[in-house]
Backbone as JSON, one array per atom type, in Angstrom:
{
  "sequence": "MFFLTIYGGIIMEEFQIWSIWSSNRIGSGLVGIGSILSIWLALRIAVATRNSDETNLFAKIMSTAFGLIVLAFSWMQATIVVNTWVSTSIALTQLKEETGSISTVAEGYLEYVGTTDPATMPLPIGIAFFAVVAIIILGQIWMPKK",
  "N": [[28.38, 14.38, -2.13], [28.21, 12.63, 1.16], [26.83, 11.75, 3.65], [26.74, 10.89, 6.8], [24.24, 8.5, 9.22], [22.89, 6.68, 11.65], [21.36, 3.89, 11.55], [19.41, 1.8, 12.24], [21.2, 0.69, 13.91], [23.35, 0.5, 12.35], [25.7, 2.46, 10.41], [25.13, 4.94, 8.69], [24.75, 6.02, 4.42], [23.76, 8.49, 3.02], [22.97, 7.89, 0.53], [23.09, 5.52, 0.68], [20.29, 4.98, 2.03], [18.67, 5.83, 0.07], [19.1, 4.25, -1.79], [18.34, 1.93, -0.59], [15.3, 2.89, -0.04], [14.65, 2.6, -2.87], [15.22, 0.5, -3.64], [13.28, -0.79, -2.48], [10.77, 0.18, -3.38], [10.73, -0.85, -5.52], [9.46, -3.69, -4.81], [7.2, -2.69, -3.76], [6.05, -1.82, -6.23], [5.78, -4.38, -7.65], [4.01, -5.59, -5.55], [2.09, -4.49, -6.22], [0.78, -4.41, -8.91], [0.3, -7.24, -8.06], [-1.66, -6.82, -6.19], [-3.77, -5.57, -7.93], [-4.25, -7.08, -9.69], [-5.48, -9.51, -8.06], [-8.08, -7.9, -7.28], [-8.98, -7.65, -9.74], [-9.87, -9.92, -10.21], [-11.21, -10.92, -8.16], [-13.46, -9.08, -8.62], [-14.25, -10.22, -11.03], [-15.09, -12.96, -10.43], [-16.96, -12.05, -8.56], [-19.14, -10.83, -10.29], [-19.41, -13.48, -11.85], [-20.85, -14.71, -10.35], [-23.01, -13.55, -9.47], [-23.96, -13.59, -12.43], [-24.81, -16.31, -13.21], [-26.59, -19.02, -12.89], [-27.33, -20.97, -11.07], [-26.44, -20.28, -8.69], [-25.79, -20.27, -5.54], [-26.6, -19.52, -1.4], [-24.38, -20.55, -0.36], [-22.54, -20.33, -2.13], [-22.32, -17.36, -2.63], [-21.17, -16.45, -0.32], [-18.75, -17.5, -0.16], [-17.81, -16.23, -2.21], [-17.68, -13.1, -1.69], [-16.47, -13.46, 0.87], [-14.52, -13.96, -0.47], [-13.65, -11.91, -2.04], [-13.57, -9.76, 0.27], [-11.32, -10.64, 1.69], [-9.12, -10.16, -0.32], [-9.19, -7.47, -0.42], [-8.78, -6.81, 2.29], [-5.61, -7.53, 2.34], [-4.61, -6.11, 0.59], [-4.7, -3.9, 1.18], [-3.51, -4.29, 3.74], [-1.1, -4.3, 2.43], [-1.03, -1.82, 1.02], [-0.51, -0.25, 2.77], [2.07, -0.92, 4.17], [3.33, -0.39, 1.74], [2.97, 3.05, 1.81], [4.7, 3.31, 4.64], [7.09, 2.56, 3.84], [7.88, 4.86, 2.81], [7.33, 6.66, 4.69], [9.49, 5.43, 6.55], [12.06, 5.98, 5.44], [11.9, 8.74, 5.6], [12.0, 9.17, 8.01], [14.75, 7.82, 8.3], [16.41, 9.69, 6.88], [15.92, 11.92, 8.74], [17.18, 11.72, 11.14], [19.34, 11.36, 9.87], [19.71, 13.87, 8.88], [20.11, 15.32, 11.57], [21.86, 13.99, 12.92], [24.35, 14.76, 11.3], [23.81, 17.66, 10.88], [23.61, 18.32, 7.88], [21.42, 17.56, 4.85], [21.05, 16.5, 1.49], [19.52, 18.98, -0.54], [17.52, 17.62, -2.37], [16.88, 15.19, -0.4], [15.58, 17.25, 1.41], [13.43, 18.57, -0.15], [12.2, 15.54, -0.18], [11.49, 15.06, 2.45], [9.97, 17.51, 2.98], [8.09, 17.07, 1.22], [6.69, 14.37, 2.19], [6.12, 14.95, 4.61], [6.06, 13.43, 6.98], [7.12, 11.68, 9.9], [5.65, 9.78, 11.46], [4.37, 6.85, 11.47], [2.18, 4.93, 9.54], [-1.17, 3.68, 10.03], [-2.76, 3.07, 8.06], [-3.58, 3.21, 4.82], [-2.94, 5.58, 2.36], [-5.78, 8.51, 2.31], [-6.75, 8.6, -0.55], [-6.27, 6.14, -1.23], [-8.15, 4.46, 0.53], [-10.56, 5.63, -0.43], [-10.68, 4.29, -3.22], [-10.19, 1.39, -2.03], [-13.02, 1.57, -0.65], [-15.05, 2.13, -2.39], [-14.62, -0.32, -4.38], [-15.24, -2.4, -2.6], [-17.58, -2.03, -2.56], [-18.86, -2.14, -5.22], [-18.19, -4.95, -5.54], [-19.52, -6.57, -3.26], [-21.92, -5.83, -3.73], [-21.82, -6.42, -6.82], [-22.62, -9.1, -5.68], [-24.83, -9.61, -4.14], [-26.98, -7.37, -4.63], [-29.99, -6.92, -5.59], [-31.35, -8.74, -8.04], [-33.08, -7.79, -11.29]],
  "CA": [[28.33, 14.21, -0.5], [27.66, 11.63, 1.45], [26.7, 11.93, 4.97], [25.9, 9.05, 7.52], [23.53, 8.19, 10.16], [23.01, 5.31, 12.27], [19.8, 3.63, 11.09], [19.22, 0.46, 13.27], [22.46, 0.09, 15.04], [24.53, 0.37, 11.47], [26.12, 3.29, 10.23], [24.43, 4.62, 6.69], [25.05, 7.32, 3.86], [22.52, 9.82, 2.76], [23.06, 7.48, -0.74], [22.77, 3.68, 0.94], [19.27, 4.86, 2.33], [18.46, 6.68, -1.14], [19.6, 3.11, -2.26], [17.05, 1.05, -0.15], [14.31, 3.57, -0.35], [14.37, 2.43, -4.55], [14.96, -1.14, -3.8], [11.67, -1.08, -1.85], [9.64, 0.87, -4.14], [10.61, -2.03, -6.99], [8.84, -4.52, -3.86], [5.5, -2.0, -3.51], [5.48, -1.8, -7.18], [5.34, -5.67, -7.57], [2.75, -5.86, -4.73], [0.75, -2.99, -6.37], [0.39, -5.19, -10.09], [-0.3, -7.98, -7.6], [-2.9, -6.75, -5.62], [-4.84, -5.2, -9.08], [-4.86, -8.5, -10.04], [-6.55, -9.96, -7.54], [-8.75, -7.0, -7.09], [-9.91, -7.7, -10.73], [-9.83, -11.63, -9.64], [-12.71, -10.64, -7.21], [-14.35, -8.37, -9.64], [-15.09, -11.16, -11.6], [-15.88, -13.4, -9.28], [-18.28, -11.45, -8.09], [-19.59, -11.13, -11.74], [-19.74, -14.47, -12.1], [-21.47, -14.69, -9.44], [-24.17, -12.59, -10.27], [-24.79, -14.18, -13.78], [-25.19, -17.86, -12.84], [-28.38, -19.19, -12.7], [-27.03, -22.05, -10.34], [-25.63, -19.6, -7.64], [-26.14, -20.35, -3.85], [-25.98, -18.61, -0.38], [-23.03, -20.53, -0.45], [-21.29, -19.23, -3.45], [-22.4, -15.58, -2.34], [-20.79, -16.22, 0.89], [-17.48, -17.78, -0.34], [-17.35, -14.54, -3.39], [-17.85, -12.0, -0.38], [-15.15, -13.75, 1.5], [-12.49, -14.22, -1.39], [-13.28, -10.61, -2.31], [-13.08, -9.14, 1.14], [-10.15, -10.75, 1.88], [-8.36, -9.76, -1.27], [-9.38, -6.02, 0.08], [-7.6, -6.53, 3.12], [-4.47, -7.91, 1.56], [-4.7, -4.88, -0.51], [-5.38, -2.61, 2.23], [-2.3, -3.96, 4.45], [-0.16, -4.0, 1.42], [-0.91, -0.13, 0.81], [-0.32, 0.76, 4.72], [3.42, -1.13, 4.18], [4.35, 1.16, 1.1], [3.01, 4.3, 2.89], [5.47, 3.25, 5.71], [8.47, 2.48, 3.39], [8.34, 6.28, 2.59], [7.84, 7.03, 6.19], [10.96, 5.08, 7.72], [13.1, 6.6, 4.56], [11.45, 10.44, 5.85], [12.35, 8.97, 9.34], [16.28, 8.06, 8.2], [16.88, 11.55, 6.58], [15.78, 13.04, 9.46], [18.23, 11.07, 11.94], [20.66, 11.89, 8.9], [19.81, 15.32, 9.15], [20.29, 15.19, 12.88], [23.58, 13.63, 12.99], [25.43, 15.38, 10.58], [23.86, 18.78, 11.01], [22.87, 18.74, 6.72], [21.04, 16.37, 4.02], [20.92, 17.27, 0.32], [18.14, 19.62, -1.07], [16.5, 16.3, -2.45], [16.66, 15.01, 0.55], [15.34, 18.25, 2.33], [12.33, 18.25, -0.59], [11.47, 14.42, 0.19], [11.02, 14.82, 3.71], [9.12, 18.05, 2.92], [6.85, 16.16, 0.34], [6.41, 13.36, 3.01], [5.84, 15.46, 5.56], [5.56, 13.21, 8.35], [7.27, 10.68, 10.43], [5.02, 8.96, 12.19], [3.93, 5.56, 11.34], [1.04, 4.69, 9.31], [-1.79, 2.54, 10.41], [-3.62, 2.72, 6.86], [-3.42, 4.01, 3.36], [-3.88, 7.2, 2.18], [-7.04, 8.47, 2.04], [-7.19, 7.84, -1.78], [-6.45, 4.77, -1.45], [-9.32, 4.36, 1.23], [-11.59, 5.81, -1.27], [-9.89, 3.22, -3.97], [-10.55, 0.25, -1.6], [-14.36, 1.42, -0.18], [-15.4, 1.36, -3.86], [-14.01, -1.48, -5.45], [-15.94, -3.05, -1.83], [-19.25, -1.82, -2.94], [-18.67, -2.69, -6.41], [-18.21, -6.6, -5.02], [-20.45, -6.55, -2.3], [-23.43, -5.13, -5.13], [-22.74, -7.58, -7.73], [-23.1, -10.68, -5.35], [-25.59, -8.99, -3.23], [-27.93, -6.67, -4.84], [-31.33, -7.92, -6.37], [-31.3, -8.96, -9.65], [-34.29, -6.99, -12.05]],
  "C": [[27.76, 13.57, 0.12], [27.56, 12.08, 2.7], [25.95, 10.52, 5.73], [25.17, 9.69, 8.79], [23.26, 6.82, 10.87], [21.06, 4.81, 11.93], [19.6, 1.73, 11.92], [20.33, -0.64, 13.82], [23.51, 0.22, 13.76], [24.52, 1.95, 10.74], [25.54, 3.85, 8.5], [24.47, 5.69, 6.0], [23.65, 7.44, 3.62], [22.03, 8.38, 0.93], [22.55, 6.4, -0.17], [20.63, 3.89, 1.03], [18.29, 5.22, 0.72], [18.16, 4.78, -1.98], [18.06, 2.03, -2.03], [15.79, 1.19, -0.72], [13.81, 2.51, -2.48], [14.26, 1.09, -4.6], [13.45, -1.57, -3.52], [10.75, -0.75, -2.85], [9.4, -0.44, -5.62], [9.2, -3.4, -6.32], [7.74, -4.38, -4.16], [5.75, -2.07, -5.09], [4.5, -3.45, -7.72], [3.8, -6.41, -6.58], [1.39, -5.31, -5.14], [0.17, -3.94, -7.05], [-0.27, -6.48, -9.12], [-1.85, -7.72, -7.08], [-3.97, -6.07, -6.86], [-5.37, -6.18, -9.38], [-5.42, -8.91, -9.64], [-8.04, -9.08, -7.37], [-9.81, -7.77, -8.7], [-10.52, -9.08, -10.89], [-11.51, -11.45, -9.13], [-13.77, -10.32, -8.0], [-15.11, -9.43, -10.14], [-15.47, -12.39, -11.44], [-17.37, -13.33, -9.03], [-19.63, -11.08, -9.54], [-20.51, -12.36, -12.5], [-20.96, -14.89, -11.08], [-23.18, -14.45, -9.76], [-24.88, -13.32, -11.35], [-25.24, -15.33, -13.47], [-26.4, -17.94, -12.3], [-27.9, -20.34, -11.35], [-26.82, -21.61, -8.87], [-26.47, -19.6, -6.15], [-25.24, -19.6, -2.65], [-24.82, -18.78, -0.23], [-21.94, -19.86, -0.68], [-21.32, -18.1, -3.32], [-21.31, -15.18, -0.97], [-19.22, -16.29, 0.52], [-17.2, -16.59, -1.38], [-17.31, -13.38, -2.76], [-16.57, -11.88, 0.19], [-14.15, -13.71, 0.95], [-12.44, -12.22, -1.46], [-12.92, -9.45, -1.04], [-11.5, -9.66, 1.76], [-8.6, -10.4, 0.76], [-8.02, -8.27, -0.71], [-8.45, -5.94, 1.21], [-6.69, -6.91, 2.93], [-3.91, -6.63, 0.93], [-4.55, -3.98, -0.06], [-4.08, -2.6, 3.2], [-1.1, -3.67, 3.76], [0.32, -2.49, 1.4], [-0.09, 0.44, 2.29], [1.05, 0.43, 4.41], [4.16, -0.21, 3.14], [3.99, 2.7, 1.46], [4.4, 4.21, 3.89], [6.83, 3.17, 4.84], [8.49, 4.14, 3.2], [8.16, 6.77, 3.77], [8.87, 6.91, 6.83], [12.12, 5.95, 6.38], [12.83, 8.17, 5.04], [12.39, 9.54, 7.42], [13.9, 8.91, 9.25], [16.52, 9.13, 7.79], [16.79, 12.19, 7.29], [16.36, 12.86, 10.49], [19.06, 11.66, 11.17], [20.98, 13.29, 9.53], [20.5, 15.88, 10.6], [21.9, 15.0, 13.13], [24.46, 15.0, 12.19], [24.96, 17.45, 10.11], [23.1, 19.65, 9.38], [22.79, 17.85, 6.49], [21.25, 17.41, 2.34], [19.71, 17.96, 0.01], [17.06, 18.59, -1.78], [15.76, 15.81, -1.62], [15.28, 15.59, 1.18], [13.4, 18.01, 1.51], [11.37, 17.03, -0.44], [10.88, 14.72, 1.57], [9.96, 16.18, 3.67], [7.27, 17.54, 2.43], [5.89, 15.26, 1.45], [5.56, 13.97, 4.29], [5.47, 15.08, 6.97], [6.42, 12.26, 9.0], [7.18, 9.78, 11.29], [4.65, 7.69, 11.0], [2.94, 5.56, 10.73], [0.3, 3.48, 9.69], [-3.05, 2.46, 9.49], [-3.01, 3.47, 6.07], [-3.74, 5.22, 3.4], [-5.11, 7.57, 1.99], [-7.87, 8.15, 0.49], [-7.26, 6.24, -2.0], [-7.72, 3.98, -0.41], [-10.62, 4.49, 0.52], [-11.61, 4.52, -2.39], [-10.82, 1.83, -3.39], [-12.09, 0.35, -1.14], [-15.19, 1.31, -1.73], [-15.62, 0.71, -4.81], [-15.05, -2.79, -4.19], [-17.31, -3.03, -2.42], [-19.45, -2.22, -4.16], [-18.65, -4.12, -6.2], [-19.41, -6.74, -4.09], [-22.18, -6.57, -3.16], [-23.79, -6.35, -6.2], [-23.04, -8.66, -7.55], [-24.44, -10.26, -4.51], [-27.18, -8.59, -3.45], [-29.4, -7.56, -5.47], [-31.01, -7.84, -7.89], [-32.52, -8.53, -10.41], [-34.88, -8.44, -12.79]]
}
């Protein structure tokens, strides 16, 4: 059974909403892989900066800047991923309001996501992950060697 909704001025069926959500998940996965690889590189640079006998203040500052930029980019991407889920929740909510019903899978999705308010930051587990990575990067670069 297909239901229609108006999403951005376009009439959509539930199947189309799920198709768009699925396509967005592919992009989210690719960005996630890119973020993990970038974080790995930032950690490697931090360790190399710490282990080099020729590291000076400029190298430490540049290594720190690179690590923080990687984390800022990853933070932004994690927020976009959360909003992919929220925007689908919004579309399904609009569909439900217009047609009076949606599939049980869509109902379960709305219950799972639990909000239609856009996110301004990643989920708490993502924030914890970024905080731990930032501490590791900064600690490797700036903590005194024994």
